[in-house]
N, CA, C and O atoms as a MOPAC input file, in Angstrom:
PM7 MOZYME 1SCF
protein

 N    232.74100 1   252.68300 1   166.89300 1
 C    231.92100 1   253.18300 1   166.03500 1
 C    232.81100 1   253.38600 1   164.53000 1
 O    233.99000 1   253.74000 1   164.50200 1
 N    232.15100 1   253.14600 1   163.56500 1
 C    232.61700 1   252.72300 1   162.27500 1
 C    231.58400 1   253.73200 1   161.24700 1
 O    230.45500 1   254.06400 1   161.60900 1
 N    232.11900 1   254.09400 1   160.07100 1
 C    231.61300 1   255.15500 1   159.28000 1
 C    231.68100 1   254.28200 1   157.99600 1
 O    232.68500 1   253.58600 1   157.84200 1
 N    230.56300 1   254.25900 1   156.93700 1
 C    230.63300 1   253.43800 1   155.71000 1
 C    229.79900 1   254.42700 1   154.73000 1
 O    228.67400 1   254.91100 1   154.86000 1
 N    230.57500 1   254.52300 1   153.90700 1
 C    230.22300 1   255.41500 1   152.33800 1
 C    229.26800 1   254.31200 1   151.59800 1
 O    229.75500 1   253.28300 1   151.13100 1
 N    228.01000 1   254.57500 1   151.53500 1
 C    227.17700 1   253.55400 1   150.35600 1
 C    226.83800 1   254.43200 1   149.32000 1
 O    226.35400 1   255.54700 1   149.50700 1
 N    227.14400 1   253.83000 1   147.99200 1
 C    226.72300 1   254.65100 1   146.76100 1
 C    225.73300 1   253.35200 1   146.26100 1
 O    226.18500 1   252.21600 1   146.11200 1
 N    224.41200 1   253.68800 1   146.04500 1
 C    223.27400 1   252.88800 1   145.70500 1
 C    223.03000 1   252.84800 1   144.27800 1
 O    222.87100 1   253.94800 1   143.74900 1
 N    222.98700 1   252.16300 1   143.78500 1
 C    222.66400 1   252.27500 1   142.19500 1
 C    221.47600 1   251.31300 1   141.92900 1
 O    221.45800 1   250.20600 1   142.46600 1
 N    220.52800 1   251.71300 1   141.13900 1
 C    219.19600 1   251.19000 1   140.40300 1
 C    218.18600 1   252.15800 1   140.44000 1
 O    218.35200 1   253.36300 1   140.25100 1
 N    217.00300 1   251.51500 1   140.72000 1
 C    215.86300 1   252.39500 1   140.60200 1
 C    215.50500 1   252.77600 1   142.23700 1
 O    214.79800 1   252.08300 1   142.96900 1
 N    216.16800 1   254.04100 1   142.61000 1
 C    216.24000 1   254.49600 1   143.98600 1
 C    216.01900 1   255.69300 1   144.26700 1
 O    216.14100 1   256.17000 1   145.39600 1
 N    215.56200 1   256.48500 1   142.94900 1
 C    214.83800 1   257.80900 1   143.07800 1
 C    213.24000 1   257.70300 1   142.66700 1
 O    212.74100 1   256.93600 1   141.84400 1
 N    212.62000 1   258.64900 1   143.44400 1
 C    211.34700 1   258.83900 1   143.04900 1
 C    210.52800 1   257.64900 1   143.56600 1
 O    209.36500 1   257.60800 1   143.16600 1
 N    210.99600 1   256.55000 1   144.49400 1
 C    210.11200 1   255.42100 1   145.00100 1
 C    210.37400 1   255.33800 1   146.15700 1
 O    210.47800 1   254.16900 1   146.53000 1
 N    210.60300 1   256.42000 1   147.25700 1
 C    210.66300 1   256.69600 1   148.65800 1
 C    211.98100 1   255.79900 1   149.04900 1
 O    211.99600 1   255.38100 1   150.20600 1
 N    212.95300 1   255.50200 1   148.30800 1
 C    214.18500 1   255.08800 1   148.90600 1
 C    214.87000 1   255.77400 1   150.07000 1
 O    215.33500 1   255.10600 1   150.99300 1
 N    214.94500 1   257.14900 1   150.04100 1
 C    215.49800 1   257.91000 1   151.29100 1
 C    214.70500 1   258.17000 1   152.16900 1
 O    215.19400 1   258.38700 1   153.27700 1
 N    213.19200 1   258.24900 1   152.01600 1
 C    212.36500 1   258.23800 1   153.45400 1
 C    212.50800 1   256.87700 1   153.77700 1
 O    212.62600 1   257.02600 1   154.99300 1
 N    212.60100 1   255.43100 1   153.57400 1
 C    212.48700 1   254.60400 1   153.88600 1
 C    213.91400 1   253.96800 1   154.47200 1
 O    213.93800 1   252.99400 1   155.22500 1
 N    215.05100 1   254.64900 1   154.02500 1
 C    216.43700 1   254.32300 1   154.40900 1
 C    216.21800 1   255.03700 1   155.69300 1
 O    216.02100 1   254.43200 1   156.74700 1
 N    216.25200 1   256.22200 1   155.60200 1
 C    216.04700 1   257.15700 1   156.98900 1
 C    215.30500 1   256.50300 1   158.07200 1
 O    215.80100 1   256.40000 1   159.19400 1
 N    214.04600 1   256.02300 1   157.76200 1
 C    213.17800 1   254.93000 1   158.77600 1
 C    214.20200 1   254.13100 1   159.28700 1
 O    214.70200 1   254.34800 1   160.39100 1
 N    214.63100 1   252.98800 1   158.36300 1
 C    215.41900 1   252.06400 1   158.83700 1
 C    216.54300 1   252.35500 1   159.71400 1
 O    216.67100 1   251.71400 1   160.75700 1
 N    217.50900 1   253.42100 1   159.32900 1
 C    218.45100 1   253.72100 1   160.27200 1
 C    218.25600 1   254.18300 1   161.52600 1
 O    219.10900 1   254.02800 1   162.40000 1
 N    217.09800 1   254.80300 1   161.73300 1
 C    216.51400 1   255.34400 1   162.84800 1
 C    216.15300 1   253.87800 1   163.51900 1
 O    216.78100 1   253.68400 1   164.55900 1
 N    215.53900 1   253.14000 1   163.25000 1
 C    215.28200 1   251.85100 1   163.60200 1
 C    216.38100 1   251.14100 1   164.24900 1
 O    216.22500 1   250.72500 1   165.39700 1
 N    217.62700 1   250.93800 1   163.53900 1
 C    218.94800 1   250.31000 1   163.97400 1
 C    219.77800 1   251.29200 1   164.81200 1
 O    220.81700 1   251.00100 1   165.40400 1
 N    219.12200 1   252.62000 1   164.78100 1
 C    220.30400 1   253.55700 1   165.70400 1
 C    221.63700 1   253.94800 1   164.90800 1
 O    222.69600 1   254.20800 1   165.47800 1
 N    221.49000 1   253.95500 1   163.78700 1
 C    222.39700 1   254.62600 1   163.01200 1
 C    222.32200 1   255.77900 1   162.42200 1
 O    221.29500 1   256.10400 1   161.82700 1
 N    223.46100 1   256.62300 1   162.49900 1
 C    223.27200 1   257.77300 1   162.27500 1
 C    223.96200 1   258.44000 1   160.77900 1
 O    224.84800 1   257.76000 1   160.26200 1
 N    223.61600 1   259.58200 1   160.18100 1
 C    224.34700 1   259.65500 1   158.93600 1
 C    223.35700 1   260.67600 1   158.17900 1
 O    222.49000 1   261.40300 1   158.66500 1
 N    223.73200 1   260.51500 1   156.91700 1
 C    222.96500 1   261.22400 1   155.91800 1
 C    222.47900 1   260.47400 1   154.88800 1
 O    223.02400 1   259.37000 1   154.90300 1
 N    221.43400 1   260.62600 1   153.71000 1
 C    221.13000 1   259.82600 1   152.80600 1
 C    220.90000 1   261.31000 1   151.57100 1
 O    220.51100 1   262.41700 1   151.94200 1
 N    221.12100 1   261.08500 1   150.65000 1
 C    220.83800 1   262.10400 1   149.37300 1
 C    220.88800 1   261.54400 1   147.88500 1
 O    221.68800 1   260.63600 1   147.65900 1
 N    220.11100 1   262.01000 1   146.88800 1
 C    220.20200 1   261.86000 1   145.88400 1
 C    221.21700 1   262.39300 1   144.95400 1
 O    221.51400 1   263.58400 1   145.04500 1
 N    221.78300 1   261.63900 1   144.06700 1
 C    222.70300 1   262.41100 1   143.12000 1
 C    222.10700 1   262.51700 1   141.80600 1
 O    221.04900 1   261.98400 1   141.47400 1
 N    222.95700 1   263.34200 1   140.96900 1
 C    222.40000 1   263.90200 1   139.50500 1
 C    222.52100 1   262.69900 1   138.67100 1
 O    221.79400 1   262.56900 1   137.68600 1
 N    223.39800 1   261.80200 1   139.00100 1
 C    223.62300 1   260.48100 1   138.15000 1
 C    222.58100 1   259.59200 1   138.43900 1
 O    222.52400 1   258.54700 1   137.79200 1
 N    221.72000 1   259.83800 1   139.33200 1
 C    220.31100 1   258.78500 1   139.63000 1
 C    220.73100 1   257.91500 1   140.37000 1
 O    219.97600 1   256.95500 1   140.52300 1
 N    221.94900 1   257.89900 1   141.04400 1
 C    222.39800 1   257.01300 1   142.35000 1
 C    221.74600 1   257.67700 1   143.80200 1
 O    221.00100 1   258.65600 1   143.85000 1
 N    222.11200 1   257.07700 1   144.66600 1
 C    221.73700 1   257.60500 1   145.91500 1
 C    223.26600 1   257.57700 1   146.93100 1
 O    223.97700 1   256.59900 1   146.70000 1
 N    223.68200 1   258.35900 1   147.78400 1
 C    224.69600 1   258.51600 1   148.30300 1
 C    224.22900 1   258.39400 1   150.14700 1
 O    223.54200 1   259.22000 1   150.75000 1
 N    224.78300 1   257.24400 1   150.67100 1
 C    224.45700 1   257.20700 1   152.29300 1
 C    225.79600 1   257.20700 1   152.94700 1
 O    226.75800 1   256.53800 1   152.56900 1
 N    225.76400 1   258.12500 1   154.09400 1
 C    227.04100 1   257.91000 1   154.62200 1
 C    226.51200 1   257.58300 1   156.32700 1
 O    225.89000 1   258.30800 1   157.10500 1
 N    227.00700 1   256.30700 1   156.47900 1
 C    226.19900 1   255.87300 1   157.98000 1
 C    227.15400 1   255.35400 1   158.90500 1
 O    228.05500 1   254.63300 1   158.47600 1
 N    227.06100 1   255.66600 1   160.29500 1
 C    227.71900 1   255.65800 1   161.10700 1
 C    227.00600 1   254.80900 1   162.20300 1
 O    225.83900 1   255.01100 1   162.53900 1
 N    227.94100 1   253.68100 1   162.82200 1
 C    227.30700 1   253.02600 1   164.01000 1
 C    228.34400 1   251.70500 1   164.27500 1
 O    229.42800 1   251.45900 1   163.74600 1
 N    227.66100 1   251.03200 1   165.19400 1
 C    228.96100 1   249.60400 1   165.36500 1
 C    228.77300 1   248.58500 1   164.22000 1
 O    227.85800 1   248.66400 1   163.40000 1
 N    229.50800 1   247.83500 1   164.23100 1
 C    229.60600 1   246.97800 1   163.15700 1
 C    228.42400 1   246.12300 1   162.96200 1
 O    228.01200 1   245.91400 1   161.82100 1
 N    227.83200 1   245.59900 1   164.02300 1
 C    226.64000 1   244.64300 1   163.58800 1
 C    225.58100 1   245.58700 1   163.16600 1
 O    224.86700 1   245.27500 1   162.21200 1
 N    225.38400 1   246.87400 1   163.87300 1
 C    223.97700 1   247.70600 1   163.13800 1
 C    224.31000 1   248.06100 1   161.73100 1
 O    223.42900 1   248.15900 1   160.87600 1
 N    225.62000 1   248.26100 1   161.47300 1
 C    226.15700 1   248.10800 1   159.75400 1
 C    225.94000 1   247.35900 1   158.88200 1
 O    225.54100 1   247.68700 1   157.76400 1
 N    226.18500 1   246.16000 1   159.28800 1
 C    226.15600 1   244.72900 1   158.79900 1
 C    224.42600 1   244.47000 1   158.46200 1
 O    224.00600 1   243.83000 1   157.49800 1
 N    223.53200 1   245.17800 1   159.57500 1
 C    222.28800 1   244.49100 1   159.62300 1
 C    221.67000 1   245.57800 1   158.52800 1
 O    220.82900 1   245.21200 1   157.70800 1
 N    222.22200 1   247.12400 1   158.59100 1
 C    221.34100 1   248.10900 1   157.70400 1
 C    221.67800 1   247.58300 1   156.33300 1
 O    220.78300 1   247.41600 1   155.50500 1
 N    223.13800 1   247.27600 1   156.02700 1
 C    223.39900 1   246.95700 1   154.71700 1
 C    222.62200 1   245.65900 1   154.10000 1
 O    222.02700 1   245.59000 1   153.02400 1
 N    222.79700 1   244.66900 1   155.07600 1
 C    221.74000 1   243.40200 1   154.71600 1
 C    220.40400 1   244.19500 1   154.13200 1
 O    220.15000 1   244.24300 1   152.92800 1
 N    219.76200 1   244.67900 1   154.94000 1
 C    218.39400 1   245.27700 1   154.69300 1
 C    218.37000 1   246.10700 1   153.49000 1
 O    217.43400 1   246.02700 1   152.69400 1
 N    219.45500 1   246.98200 1   153.30400 1
 C    219.31200 1   247.70200 1   151.91900 1
 C    219.28900 1   246.98000 1   150.80600 1
 O    218.58800 1   247.27700 1   149.83900 1
 N    220.16300 1   245.83400 1   150.86300 1
 C    220.24500 1   244.74800 1   149.64000 1
 C    218.94900 1   244.33900 1   149.37900 1
 O    218.53200 1   244.11000 1   148.24400 1
 N    218.26100 1   244.23400 1   150.45500 1
 C    216.69900 1   243.55400 1   150.00800 1
 C    215.83600 1   244.41800 1   149.45900 1
 O    214.83200 1   243.87000 1   149.00400 1
 N    215.88700 1   245.63500 1   149.33900 1
 C    215.06900 1   246.85200 1   149.00300 1
 C    214.18100 1   247.32100 1   150.29600 1
 O    213.60000 1   246.58300 1   151.09200 1
 N    214.22500 1   248.45100 1   150.28800 1
 C    213.41300 1   249.26800 1   151.59300 1
 C    212.07200 1   249.30700 1   151.44000 1
 O    211.37800 1   249.15700 1   152.44600 1
 N    211.43900 1   249.51900 1   150.12700 1
 C    210.16500 1   249.39000 1   149.79400 1
 C    209.90100 1   248.48200 1   148.52100 1
 O    210.88900 1   248.21200 1   147.83800 1
 N    208.69100 1   247.99500 1   148.14100 1
 C    208.46800 1   247.28200 1   147.02400 1
 C    209.05500 1   247.73300 1   145.80500 1
 O    209.47500 1   246.88300 1   145.02000 1
 N    209.16800 1   249.23800 1   145.46500 1
 C    209.36800 1   249.69900 1   144.41400 1
 C    210.97200 1   249.90600 1   144.08300 1
 O    211.37900 1   250.24900 1   142.97200 1
 N    211.78700 1   249.65400 1   145.17800 1
 C    213.05300 1   249.85300 1   145.20400 1
 C    213.67500 1   248.80800 1   144.37800 1
 O    213.26600 1   247.67600 1   144.63600 1
 N    214.70900 1   248.91300 1   143.29500 1
 C    215.28700 1   247.90600 1   142.79100 1
 C    216.79200 1   248.56500 1   142.85600 1
 O    217.10500 1   249.66900 1   142.41100 1
 N    217.60800 1   247.66000 1   143.49000 1
 C    218.85000 1   247.96700 1   143.75700 1
 C    219.56100 1   247.01400 1   142.98500 1
 O    219.33800 1   245.80800 1   143.09800 1
 N    220.74100 1   247.67000 1   141.89300 1
 C    221.40700 1   246.58300 1   141.21100 1
 C    222.60300 1   246.53800 1   141.89500 1
 O    223.07700 1   245.41200 1   142.04300 1
 N    223.44000 1   247.82100 1   142.52100 1
 C    224.45300 1   247.83500 1   142.93900 1
 C    224.78900 1   248.63200 1   144.46100 1
 O    224.39700 1   249.75300 1   144.78500 1
 N    225.61200 1   247.71000 1   145.24800 1
 C    226.03000 1   248.97500 1   146.43200 1
 C    227.40800 1   248.90800 1   146.52400 1
 O    227.93300 1   247.82900 1   146.79900 1
 N    228.09800 1   249.93900 1   146.32700 1
 C    229.27700 1   250.17800 1   146.60800 1
 C    229.79200 1   250.68200 1   148.03300 1
 O    229.68500 1   251.86200 1   148.36800 1
 N    230.28800 1   249.82000 1   148.74700 1
 C    230.58600 1   250.29100 1   150.34500 1
 C    231.69900 1   250.59300 1   150.44500 1
 O    232.40000 1   249.87200 1   149.73600 1
 N    232.34100 1   251.44900 1   151.08000 1
 C    233.71000 1   252.12500 1   151.20700 1
 C    233.76000 1   252.32400 1   152.76100 1
 O    232.75100 1   252.54600 1   153.43000 1
 N    235.03100 1   252.22500 1   153.27800 1
 C    235.33000 1   252.40400 1   154.86400 1
 C    235.38200 1   253.91500 1   154.72900 1
 O    235.94100 1   254.42400 1   153.75800 1
 N    234.87600 1   254.56100 1   155.57400 1
 C    235.14300 1   256.13100 1   155.70300 1
 C    235.88100 1   256.80700 1   157.06800 1
 O    235.44400 1   256.16400 1   158.02300 1
 N    236.58500 1   257.58400 1   157.42900 1
 C    236.76200 1   258.18800 1   158.79500 1
 C    235.54100 1   258.10100 1   159.40600 1
 O    234.47200 1   258.41600 1   158.88100 1
 N    235.70500 1   257.64800 1   160.58600 1
 C    234.93000 1   257.49700 1   161.88700 1
 C    234.26700 1   258.91700 1   161.90100 1
 O    234.97600 1   259.92000 1   161.98600 1
 N    232.71200 1   259.00600 1   161.80600 1
 C    232.39800 1   260.31900 1   162.28300 1
 C    230.89800 1   260.27700 1   163.00300 1
 O    230.02400 1   259.45900 1   162.71600 1
 N    230.80200 1   261.16400 1   163.84200 1
 C    229.49900 1   260.77700 1   164.79200 1
 C    228.42800 1   261.88800 1   164.45300 1
 O    228.62800 1   263.04200 1   164.83400 1
 N    227.13200 1   261.50600 1   163.63800 1
 C    226.37400 1   262.47400 1   163.25100 1
 C    225.31300 1   262.49600 1   164.55800 1
 O    225.30000 1   261.50600 1   165.28900 1
 N    224.36200 1   263.70900 1   164.86600 1
 C    223.60400 1   263.52500 1   165.64700 1
 C    222.33300 1   262.72900 1   165.59200 1
 O    221.86500 1   262.25400 1   166.62600 1
 N    221.68900 1   262.54500 1   164.28800 1
 C    220.90300 1   261.76100 1   163.85300 1
 C    221.00600 1   261.15000 1   162.33400 1
 O    222.09900 1   261.18600 1   161.76800 1
 N    219.91600 1   260.61700 1   161.71000 1
 C    219.94800 1   260.26100 1   160.55700 1
 C    219.22700 1   261.35300 1   159.61400 1
 O    218.21800 1   261.82400 1   160.13800 1
 N    219.47400 1   261.75500 1   158.58600 1
 C    218.67000 1   262.70700 1   157.86100 1
 C    219.01300 1   262.74400 1   156.50400 1
 O    220.06600 1   262.33600 1   156.01300 1
 N    217.93800 1   263.32600 1   155.85100 1
 C    217.98900 1   263.52000 1   154.14400 1
 C    218.43200 1   264.61300 1   153.70800 1
 O    217.68300 1   265.53100 1   154.04100 1
 N    219.50100 1   265.02400 1   152.98100 1
 C    220.16400 1   266.04300 1   152.71300 1
 C    219.08500 1   266.15700 1   151.27900 1
 O    218.67900 1   265.16400 1   150.67500 1
 N    218.76900 1   267.49400 1   150.93700 1
 C    217.94100 1   267.76400 1   149.76700 1
 C    218.95000 1   268.76300 1   148.99700 1
 O    218.62900 1   269.25000 1   147.91300 1

C-alpha cells in the first residue's frame, strides 16, 4: 500500500470536484480524504496500491467533471496510511 498527497490547482472549487473525486476513489477502492483549501486549491490524501493510484491520478488529470479545469497536480509520497474509506473533509 502507498499513500500520496495530491495538491490540485485550477478551477476545482464549486464545480463538484470533491464529490466526483470521492466517487472515483470509491470505484477504484482507494481510501483517503479530499478537502478544499482557502487558497482555492484542493488537497487529496489517497491510499491504495501503485496501480490503483496511477489510474486515480491519470483520471484526475483528465478532469472528473466537465466543469473541472486542472492546471497543476503536485504529487508527493506520504507515509503509508490506511483509511477506512474515502471521504470529504469540510
